[in-house]
Structure formats: structure tokens, C-alpha cells
C-alpha positions in Angstrom: 178.7 165.8 91.7 178.0 162.4 93.5 177.1 159.6 91.1 176.9 155.8 91.3 175.9 153.0 89.0 173.1 151.1 90.7 170.7 149.6 88.1 169.3 147.1 90.7 168.1 149.8 93.0 164.7 151.4 92.7 165.9 154.2 95.0 169.3 155.5 96.1 170.1 157.9 99.0 173.3 159.5 100.0 174.1 159.1 103.7 176.5 161.3 105.6 177.1 161.5 109.4 174.7 163.9 111.3 173.0 165.0 108.0 169.6 164.0 106.6 169.8 161.5 103.7 169.8 163.0 100.2 167.7 161.4 97.5 169.7 160.8 94.3 168.1 161.2 90.9 168.0 158.5 88.2 169.6 159.8 85.0 169.2 156.6 82.9 171.2 153.5 82.2 171.3 152.6 85.8 173.2 155.8 87.0 172.1 157.9 89.9 173.4 161.4 90.8 173.1 164.5 92.9 174.9 167.9 92.5 176.5 167.9 95.9 180.2 168.6 96.5 182.1 166.7 99.2 185.4 167.8 100.6 188.5 165.8 101.3 187.9 163.6 104.4 184.1 163.8 104.3 182.5 160.5 105.0 179.5 159.2 103.0 177.8 156.0 101.8 174.8 154.9 99.9 171.4 153.4 101.0 169.8 151.3 98.4 166.0 150.8 98.1 164.0 151.0 101.3 166.7 149.4 103.4 168.3 151.4 106.2 171.7 149.7 105.7 174.5 151.9 104.4 176.9 150.6 101.7 180.3 152.0 100.8 180.9 153.6 97.4 181.9 151.0 94.8 184.5 153.5 93.7 185.6 154.5 97.2 189.1 155.8 97.5 189.3 155.4 101.2 187.7 153.2 103.9 188.8 154.6 107.3 187.0 152.0 109.3 186.9 149.0 107.0 185.0 147.7 104.0 181.6 147.5 105.7 181.5 151.1 106.8 181.2 154.6 105.3 183.6 155.7 102.6 185.7 158.9 102.8 186.5 161.4 100.1 190.2 161.3 99.2 191.6 164.1 97.1 194.3 162.4 95.0 195.6 165.8 93.9 196.5 167.0 97.4 199.8 165.2 97.6 202.8 167.2 96.4 204.7 164.7 94.2 208.5 165.0 94.1 209.0 162.7 91.1 208.7 165.2 88.2 212.0 164.1 86.9 211.0 160.4 86.9 211.0 159.0 83.4 210.1 155.4 84.3 211.7 152.1 83.4 211.2 149.7 80.6 210.8 146.1 81.7 213.4 144.6 79.4 216.7 144.2 81.2 215.1 144.8 84.6 215.0 142.7 87.8 211.7 142.5 89.8 211.3 142.1 93.5 207.9 140.9 94.8 206.9 141.9 98.3 203.8 141.9 100.6 203.4 145.0 102.6 202.0 143.3 105.7 205.0 140.9 106.1 207.9 142.8 104.5 208.6 144.7 107.8 207.7 144.1 111.4 205.3 147.1 111.3 203.6 145.9 108.1 203.0 149.4 106.7 203.8 151.3 103.6 205.8 153.9 105.5 207.8 151.2 107.2 208.5 149.6 103.8 210.0 153.0 102.7 212.7 152.4 105.3 213.8 149.2 103.6 213.9 150.5 100.0 217.7 151.2 100.2 218.2 147.5 100.7 216.6 146.9 97.3 218.7 149.6 95.7 221.9 148.1 97.1 220.7 144.7 95.8 220.3 146.1 92.3 216.6 145.8 91.9 214.8 147.8 89.2 211.1 147.1 89.9 209.2 146.7 93.2 206.1 144.5 92.7 203.6 144.9 95.5 201.0 142.2 96.3 197.4 143.6 96.3 196.8 146.5 98.6 193.1 147.2 97.9 190.5 147.0 100.6 189.6 143.7 102.1 187.8 142.6 105.3 189.9 142.0 108.3 193.4 143.2 109.2 195.7 141.0 107.3 195.7 138.6 104.4 197.5 138.1 101.1 195.3 140.8 99.4 193.5 138.6 96.9 190.2 138.8 98.8 189.8 142.5 97.9 186.3 143.9 97.6 186.9 147.6 97.1 189.4 147.9 94.2 189.9 151.6 94.3 191.0 151.8 97.9 194.3 151.2 99.7 194.0 149.0 102.8 193.8 151.2 105.9 196.1 149.0 108.1 198.9 149.6 105.5 198.4 153.4 105.8 195.7 154.1 103.3 196.1 155.9 100.0 198.1 158.8 101.4 200.8 156.4 102.5 200.7 154.6 99.2 201.5 157.9 97.4 204.4 158.5 99.7 205.6 154.9 99.1 205.6 155.3 95.3 207.2 158.7 95.5 210.0 157.2 97.7 210.5 154.4 95.2 210.9 156.8 92.3 213.3 158.9 94.3 215.6 155.8 94.5 215.2 154.9 90.9 212.8 152.0 91.6 209.7 151.5 89.4 206.5 150.2 91.0 204.3 147.4 89.7 201.0 147.0 91.5 199.4 143.6 91.7 195.6 144.0 90.9 192.8 141.4 91.0 190.0 142.0 88.5 188.8 138.4 88.1 186.9 137.9 91.3 185.9 139.5 94.6 186.5 138.4 98.2 183.9 136.6 100.3 183.2 139.4 102.8 182.3 143.0 102.1 181.3 142.4 98.5 178.3 144.7 98.1 178.7 145.2 94.3 175.9 142.7 93.4 173.4 144.9 95.4 174.3 147.8 93.2 174.3 146.1 89.8 175.1 143.0 87.8 178.9 143.1 88.3 179.0 139.3 88.5 177.7 136.3 86.5 176.0 134.3 89.3 175.6 131.2 87.1 179.3 131.1 86.1 182.1 130.6 88.5 185.9 130.4 88.5 188.2 129.0 91.1 187.5 131.8 93.6 183.8 132.6 93.1 181.4 134.1 90.6 182.9 135.4 87.4 183.0 139.1 86.6 180.5 140.0 83.9 182.7 141.5 81.2 179.8 141.7 78.7 178.5 144.8 80.4 180.1 148.2 79.4 179.8 149.6 82.9 181.7 146.7 84.4 184.4 146.9 81.8 184.7 150.6 82.6 184.9 149.9 86.3 188.0 147.7 85.6 189.7 149.9 83.1 189.1 153.1 85.2 190.6 151.2 88.2 193.7 150.2 86.3 194.2 153.8 85.0 193.7 155.1 88.5 196.8 153.3 89.8 198.9 154.5 86.9 197.7 158.0 86.7 196.7 159.1 90.2 199.2 157.0 92.2 202.1 157.3 89.6 202.5 153.5 89.4 204.7 152.2 86.6 202.9 148.9 85.9 200.3 146.4 86.9 200.5 142.7 87.5 197.1 141.3 86.4 196.0 138.4 88.5 194.9 135.1 86.9 193.8 136.6 83.6 192.6 133.1 82.4 189.6 133.7 84.7 188.5 136.8 82.8 185.8 135.3 80.6 185.0 137.8 77.9 182.6 137.2 75.0 183.3 140.6 73.4 184.9 141.2 70.0 187.6 143.2 71.8 188.9 141.3 74.8 189.1 143.3 78.0 192.9 142.8 78.1 193.3 144.2 74.6 191.1 147.1 75.5 193.1 147.7 78.7 196.4 147.5 76.9 195.2 150.0 74.3 194.1 152.5 77.1 197.3 152.0 79.0 199.4 152.6 75.9 197.5 155.9 75.3 198.1 157.0 78.9 201.8 156.1 78.5 202.0 158.3 75.5 200.3 161.1 77.4 202.5 160.8 80.5 205.7 160.3 78.5 206.9 157.2 80.5 206.7 153.5 80.0 203.7 151.7 81.6 203.9 148.0 81.9 201.1 145.3 82.0 202.2 141.8 83.2 199.7 139.0 83.1 199.5 135.9 85.4 198.1 133.3 83.1 197.7 129.5 83.3 197.1 129.2 79.5 200.7 129.1 78.2 199.5 131.2 75.3 201.9 133.8 73.9 199.0 135.6 72.3 198.9 137.6 75.5 202.4 139.1 74.8 202.1 139.3 71.1 201.5 142.7 69.4 197.9 143.8 68.9 198.9 144.4 65.2 199.5 140.7 65.0 196.1 139.9 66.6 197.7 139.6 70.1 196.7 141.2 73.3 199.6 143.6 73.5 200.7 143.0 77.1 204.3 143.6 78.0 204.9 140.3 79.7 203.4 137.2 81.4 204.6 135.0 84.3 206.0 131.6 83.4 205.3 128.9 86.0 206.9 126.3 83.8 210.3 127.8 84.4 209.7 127.8 88.1 208.6 124.1 88.1 211.6 123.0 86.0 214.1 124.8 88.2 212.3 123.7 91.5 212.5 120.0 90.5 216.1 120.3 89.3 217.3 121.7 92.7 215.0 119.8 95.0 214.2 116.5 93.3 210.6 117.0 94.3 208.2 115.4 91.7 204.8 115.3 93.4 201.7 116.7 91.8 202.2 119.2 89.0 206.0 118.8 89.3 205.9 115.3 87.9 206.2 116.3 84.2 209.3 118.4 85.0 211.4 115.5 86.4 214.1 115.3 83.7 216.7 118.0 83.3 215.4 118.1 79.7 212.5 120.1 81.1 214.9 122.9 82.2 216.6 122.8 78.8 213.3 123.2 77.0 212.0 126.1 79.2 215.3 128.0 78.7 215.3 127.6 74.9 211.6 127.6 74.1 209.9 129.5 76.9 207.1 127.1 77.8 207.5 123.4 78.7 203.8 122.6 78.0 203.4 124.0 74.5 200.8 121.6 73.2 202.2 118.7 75.2 200.4 116.3 77.6 200.1 117.6 81.1 199.7 114.7 83.5 198.4 117.0 86.3 195.7 118.5 84.1 195.0 115.2 82.3 195.0 116.9 78.9 197.3 118.5 76.3 198.2 122.0 77.3 199.7 125.2 76.0 200.9 126.7 72.7 204.4 127.2 71.3 206.0 130.6 71.5 207.1 132.3 68.3 210.9 132.6 68.7 210.7 136.2 67.4 209.0 137.2 70.6 211.6 138.8 73.0 212.6 136.5 75.9 212.1 139.5 78.3 208.4 139.1 77.9 208.4 136.1 80.2 208.8 136.8 83.9 210.5 133.8 85.6 211.4 133.0 89.2 212.7 130.4 91.5 210.3 131.4 94.3 207.2 133.6 94.5 204.2 134.2 96.8 202.1 131.4 95.3 204.8 128.7 94.9 205.8 129.2 98.5 202.5 130.1 100.2 200.5 127.4 98.5 202.7 124.7 99.9 201.2 122.9 102.9 203.7 124.5 105.4 204.5 127.6 103.3 208.2 126.5 103.3 210.8 128.4 101.3 213.7 126.7 99.5 215.9 127.9 102.3 214.1 125.5 104.7 215.0 122.4 102.7 218.0 123.1 100.4 221.7 123.0 101.2 223.8 126.0 100.6 224.9 124.7 97.2 221.3 124.2 96.1 220.4 127.7 97.1 223.4 129.1 95.2 222.3 127.2 92.1 218.8 128.5 92.4 220.1 132.0 92.7 222.2 131.7 89.6 219.4 130.3 87.5 216.9 132.8 88.8 218.9 135.9 88.2 220.7 134.8 85.0 217.6 133.4 83.4 217.1 134.2 79.7 213.9 136.0 80.7 213.0 138.8 83.1 213.9 137.6 86.6 211.8 138.1 89.7 212.8 137.5 93.4 210.4 137.0 96.3 211.1 139.1 99.4 213.7 137.5 101.6 214.8 135.0 99.0 218.0 137.0 98.5 219.3 136.2 102.0 217.7 132.7 102.5 215.1 134.0 104.9 214.5 131.5 107.7 210.8 132.5 108.0 208.1 130.6 106.0 205.5 132.5 104.0 202.2 130.9 104.8 198.6 131.4 103.8 197.0 133.7 106.4 193.6 135.3 106.8 191.8 137.4 109.4 188.2 137.0 108.6 186.1 138.6 111.4 183.2 136.2 110.7 183.9 132.9 112.6 182.0 130.7 110.1 184.0 132.1 107.2 187.3 131.6 109.1 186.3 128.0 109.8 185.4 127.3 106.2 188.7 128.8 105.0 190.7 126.6 107.4 188.7 123.4 106.6 188.9 124.1 102.8 192.7 124.5 103.1 193.1 121.2 104.9 190.8 119.4 102.4 192.7 120.8 99.4 196.1 119.5 100.7 194.6 116.2 101.7 193.4 115.7 98.2 196.9 116.4 96.9 198.5 113.9 99.2 200.1 116.4 101.5 200.3 115.8 105.3 197.4 117.8 106.6 198.9 117.9 110.1 201.5 120.4 108.9 199.0 122.8 107.4 198.8 125.9 109.7 195.4 127.5 110.5 195.1 130.5 108.3 193.1 132.3 111.0 195.7 131.8 113.7 197.4 135.2 114.2 200.7 133.3 114.6 200.5 132.1 111.0 200.7 135.7 109.9 203.4 136.7 112.4 205.6 133.7 111.4 205.5 135.0 107.9 207.1 138.3 108.6 210.7 138.8 107.5 213.4 138.9 110.2 215.8 141.6 108.9 218.4 141.1 111.6 219.4 137.7 110.2 220.4 138.9 106.7 224.0 140.0 107.7 224.9 136.7 109.4 226.2 133.3 108.3 224.6 131.7 105.3 222.2 134.6 105.0 225.1 137.1 104.4 226.8 134.7 102.0 223.8 134.2 99.8 223.0 138.0 99.9 226.5 138.7 98.6 225.9 136.2 95.8 222.6 137.7 94.7 224.2 141.2 94.7 227.1 139.9 92.5 224.7 138.1 90.1 222.5 141.1 89.6 225.5 143.3 89.0 226.9 140.7 86.5 223.6 140.7 84.7 223.7 144.5 84.3 227.3 144.5 83.2 227.4 141.8 80.6 225.3 142.6 77.6 224.8 138.9 76.6 222.9 138.3 79.9 220.1 140.8 78.9 220.0 139.9 75.2 216.3 139.3 74.6 216.7 137.0 71.6 215.7 133.3 71.7 218.3 132.7 69.0 221.1 133.7 71.4 220.0 131.0 74.0 221.3 127.4 73.8 221.1 124.7 76.6 222.0 121.1 77.1 222.1 118.6 80.0 223.2 115.2 81.1 220.5 113.3 82.9 222.8 110.7 84.5 225.6 113.0 85.6 223.1 115.8 86.5 224.9 118.7 84.9 223.4 121.5 82.9 224.8 124.2 80.7 223.2 127.4 79.4 224.8 129.5 76.8 223.8 133.2 76.5 225.8 134.5 73.5 229.5 134.3 74.5 228.6 133.6 78.1 228.1 130.1 79.5 226.4 129.1 82.8 227.5 125.6 84.0 225.6 123.9 86.8 226.4 120.7 88.7 223.2 119.5 90.4 224.8 116.3 91.5 226.6 115.4 94.8 229.8 114.4 92.9 232.4 116.6 91.2 231.9 116.9 87.4 234.3 117.9 84.7 233.0 119.7 81.6 234.7 120.8 78.4 234.8 124.6 78.0 237.3 125.4 75.3 240.4 127.5 75.4 241.1 129.5 78.5 237.7 131.1 79.3 237.4 133.8 82.0 235.6 132.8 85.1 233.1 135.7 85.7 231.5 134.2 88.8 231.7 130.9 90.7 229.5 129.7 93.7 232.3 127.4 95.0 235.9 128.4 95.5 237.0 124.9 94.6 236.0 125.4 91.0 239.1 124.9 88.8 240.0 125.3 85.2 242.0 122.3 83.9 243.2 123.0 80.4 240.1 123.1 78.2 237.9 121.7 80.9 236.5 123.0 84.2 236.1 121.0 87.4 232.7 121.7 89.0 232.4 120.8 92.7 229.2 119.1 93.9 226.1 121.4 94.0 227.8 124.4 92.3 227.6 126.7 89.4 230.0 128.8 87.4 229.7 131.6 84.8 232.3 131.8 82.2 232.9 134.1 79.2 
């Protein structure tokens, strides 16, 4: 049976190559259908009204020739999965690794990424988080301009390669989190409004028209898409992009409904399924239990932790970093979760956020020293490795991995990748490409950045520069930092205090003048010297040094001498 929701069409025809168009029958509530069976690989599309233009299926599983062309039937049951013994992973205690398929390897494909999974296993990673892979126009971009949410981008290998990738991850003990974008659609290839009222034309968010969540069919479109990744592609979790842009007037918020449906699927499949929100609201209601009127999500990202750590290691205080200048900001995010929890945000020009109930597990916040946004949305897309000394990178590694929360790394961070990660697009339409480039420059000019260092997103070199160079990881500073990340992740898994999810077990303090910071996790202490001078800190009677980033670190009676720009873990 072929069916499609197209309430805006007065007539719908099914088009297939070399076959006469078939008229679909209206069955009510905007749905059209015809009792025809298509086989795996058959191409088809829809013609709306009296037009002769073909449109892809809004629920297309494959687009062999791009988002403007015919869809193709993809039989999700054809693949012979080898992960029957896979029981999944719970998020608590895990370490996440965020990657972008197009720039993770020189080839930029899912099959090529499989060849690098053993590196992640050796590193000690538990979860692979993949930037959006759904269909977008052009060959390469970050993935947040998707227009066909049920597809896998053909240049990455399409849905068959995606299934192979997930299966290969599970074979190595790696869970997969897929980044999905349900808050907006990209600027090219978005034909959904021709089918039905998917969007609120009069209401916009940062990226375009808002999705109309008041319509049951649109809600079903989103929830069915989420369940597809988890059920048909065996994914273990979803990262939900910018949920603050999901404007919902319903009594049951779409996120609560989604969490309920995912929990039901988890019970059926017998393995954990994880929902992680990206949110700008600093509101722990997202990660509170539904029984307590929360949304019931497993976790949410915390940009506040990133900002506090970034300022502490770099000294950069421009723009939204200004509020995080004192080390007290790092103390607060470590012990209370959010920095802005009802406090004044100078960047926003208003009070922002809500306090976190200390009974909430710390593991429900995902924290990071670098991620795709915080690197790629800098003018030059520069990583910490392109500005920090080795000591600063080591400190960032310690506070990223040994965070009280759930740590996440961004691809290449573990070896101080020399390559930037820049904002890149490949819009085939010249006018859209120009508008994207000009908008990018205007955005950074307004923020006071030097517009001359902003690369052209449409220049193919911007994309190519952003690819990891794997050959460098075993040389010089790259190899030294990689060894540190391995040791830190191993230490985190070995020492129970470092995965204790209780806020009550976390204490922190700092000295603004001497620029030292100390974080206690139960019986374990992490001591950091951000300054360029040696500092001596009291530590008590004969602690064990579990890890040090500088060989010159020395215990002196009941104190420890910390070299400049270094960190030590004692217990």
C-alpha cells in the first residue's frame, strides 16, 4: 500500500519511471493511498495537483540521486544483523565521542568510518555520537540542513551502509547515538509545505519556520522518525537538536510524548534507549522524571560547563564567555550543574536558567571541552590545539574526561588534531551559497570578530581542511596527548568515585589570584594549576598520585608542588 499525507493537494498521483502515473484515492483527513506494492529498489515519487513536477516521498527511506529526485524503496528488513547478543549501554558511567561522517575519514563515508572504530575502542569510548546523516541538498555540510528526515545521505553510503556501521559499532561494544533535527528544515529541497501544513509560516526560530507541533500528523511524523532510527537501524539513542525551538502548545509536550514512546520501545526491545537534548534553556525539567512533571529525557548538554572550562584554559572572555571569567564559574558548574540558574546573563541581557535539584544524577548532564558547535561556530573554526600550549591542552583533557558529569569528546580532540573544523556547505544554488557566505560574515562582524578570517562555507577547501589527518596522531604532541586521554578514560572507569552520579559527592574550590582549582570527587581530588607559576597546595597525609600531566609534580610532606599549566589526580 502506498500512502501519503497531503491535505494541501486536490489531486495526488504516483509516478514511476516508464510507467503511467497512478491516481491515488483520498481516504479522509488529508491522506491519499493506492493498493500497489513496490519492491526494494523501485523508484517512485508524487505529483501534486495539476503540476507535472515530481516530489520525493516525505517519508522516503532512500534518495539515490538527491533530495530533488525520485525516492527509492528501501527494505529495512533485508539486512542480516549480527548484533543479536547486543544488550545496549546505559548512559551513566559512559564516555561519548562525537563525529561527523564526512570529515572523520579522508573518504567521508560510513564504511570508511567502520575502519576507524578500533581507535575508539582502544581509546575507551562507550558511545559514538554521529552528527545528522539525513538527506540534505548538496554533497557535504554539517547535516543540520536536512529536508528528508527518514533517509541517510547518499554520499555517506545510504541506509544500507548506515546499518553496516551500527552493526560494526555493536560488534565492538560501542553504542550509537544519532543526532536528529526536528526543529526546522533546510533551505533547499524542503517540499513538505506543498504536501501539508508541516510548518507555521508566521512563526520562525533561528533557522526558519517553526514546525507545527499542534497537528497530530506532524507529531506522528517526528515520533515515527525517532522510532525508525532506534528500531529499524538498531540505534541506541538520539541527540535531539535545539529542543528549545520546539514550540508546543499541547497539554503533552512532544518531548514527553517522545520519551514515553521510546521508553515503551526500550521495554519491548530489552535494551536501554537514550534521549539527549540540546537545550538553551538551562531547565532541568527536561531531565526530570515524568512522574515529577518532568520530560523524562536521559540527559541534556551543558554549554555552561564548556564556557567555564574554555575561559579558564584560554583566558578568552569575549561575547558569551564574559560571564565565565572568574574561576568561581568553574566551581559553580562543577558543583551545581548550571552557571546561569536564574542569574543575569550579560550576553542575553536578561536573567536566565533555573537551579538543578541536587537529587538529579550528575550523569544527566553531558559536558565537553570542545564540540562541533563550539569549534565550528568560531570565525576560523579553530580548535583548542591551534591556540593552547601543551599544558593547557592537558588541563582541558583532565577536566573534560574527569568531569562530574557525562563526558563527550569531539573527533580529533584526543590527539590535538591540527586541522580546524569549519562551517562548510555545498549548496548547488549560487544565490543560496552567496547568501550563506554573506550571512556568516555579517554574523561575525556583529560579534566583533575579524571577518577576514571567516572562510567561505561554499569553498570546497573549507570542507577539505576540516578532515582529520590520521597520520599525525602517533607523532610528537599528538601522541603524548592521545596517551593522556587513554589514561584518563581508563582511570575514570577504574575509580568508582569518578563515576559517582551524586552532586553530594562533588566539592570544588579555587583561588582567583593564584589561578589554582581543586575538584573533589569522593576520596579523589583533581588539582589544577592554570597559572604560569608553580603553586603549592595542601593535600593531607601521603596521598597516592593516580595521574599527573607533568613529571615535575612533587609531593612535599602534606603538600603538593604543581608545575605551571598542569594537573594532578590524587586519591
